[in-house]
C-alpha positions as CSV (number, residue, x, y, z in Angstrom):
1,I,-35.5,-43.5,48.5
2,L,-38.7,-44.2,46.6
3,E,-37.2,-43.0,43.3
4,K,-36.8,-45.8,40.7
5,P,-33.2,-46.8,39.9
6,D,-31.6,-45.4,36.8
7,L,-31.2,-49.0,35.5
8,L,-35.0,-49.0,34.9
9,W,-34.7,-46.1,32.5
10,D,-32.1,-48.0,30.5
11,Q,-33.9,-51.3,30.6
12,P,-37.7,-50.7,30.9
13,E,-38.4,-54.5,30.8
14,L,-37.2,-54.6,34.4
15,D,-39.9,-52.2,35.5
16,R,-42.4,-54.9,36.2
17,L,-39.9,-56.9,38.2
18,Y,-39.0,-53.8,40.2
19,A,-42.7,-53.1,40.9
20,R,-43.3,-56.6,42.1
21,L,-40.3,-56.5,44.3
22,E,-41.3,-53.1,45.6
23,D,-44.7,-54.6,46.5
24,E,-43.2,-57.8,47.9
25,Y,-40.9,-56.0,50.3
26,E,-43.4,-53.3,51.1
27,L,-40.9,-50.6,50.3
28,R,-43.3,-47.7,50.3
29,E,-44.8,-48.7,53.6
30,R,-41.4,-49.1,55.1
31,V,-40.2,-45.7,53.8
32,L,-43.3,-44.0,55.2
33,A,-42.8,-45.7,58.6
34,L,-39.1,-44.7,58.5
35,E,-40.0,-41.1,57.7
36,R,-42.5,-41.0,60.6
37,K,-39.9,-42.3,63.0
38,L,-37.3,-39.8,61.7
39,E,-39.8,-37.0,62.3
40,V,-40.3,-38.1,65.9
41,V,-36.6,-38.3,66.4
42,S,-36.2,-34.8,64.8
43,R,-38.8,-33.3,67.0
44,A,-37.3,-34.9,70.1
45,A,-33.9,-33.6,69.2
46,Q,-35.3,-30.1,68.7
47,T,-37.1,-30.3,72.0
48,M,-33.8,-31.3,73.7
49,L,-32.0,-28.5,72.0
50,D,-34.7,-26.0,73.1
51,L,-34.4,-27.2,76.7
52,H,-30.7,-26.9,76.7
53,Q,-30.8,-23.4,75.3
54,A,-33.4,-22.4,77.9
55,K,-31.2,-23.8,80.6
56,R,-28.2,-21.8,79.4
57,S,-30.3,-18.7,79.2
58,L,-31.5,-19.2,82.7
59,H,-27.9,-19.5,83.9
60,V,-26.9,-16.3,82.1
61,E,-29.9,-14.5,83.7
62,Y,-28.8,-15.8,87.1
63,Y,-25.3,-14.5,86.5
64,I,-26.6,-11.1,85.5
65,V,-28.7,-10.9,88.7
66,V,-25.7,-11.8,90.8
67,L,-23.6,-9.2,89.1
68,I,-26.2,-6.5,89.6
69,A,-26.5,-7.5,93.3
70,F,-22.7,-7.3,93.6
71,E,-22.7,-3.9,92.0
72,I,-25.4,-2.7,94.4
73,A,-23.4,-4.1,97.3
74,L,-20.3,-2.3,96.1
75,A,-22.3,1.0,95.8
76,L,-23.7,0.6,99.3
77,F,-20.2,-0.1,100.6
78,E,-18.9,3.0,99.0
79,L,-21.8,5.1,100.4
80,A,-21.1,3.7,103.9
81,R,-17.5,4.8,103.8
């Protein structure tokens, strides 16, 4: 976003105007603020994804424990016969 437009390469006399407008509209500061906010959103999204994956893993582990308990119950039932 902070790269100068290609027009400035073709017309260098516009470079000063671009620099003044960049200062006037505080483009650098706004871009840095936007990058910080995007980083926060990215970290929050990654945290949410990690939590979701942990929840799914916990469910899978629960199902495995239930299946093992069911297998043990079947084995005990077979032994009792």
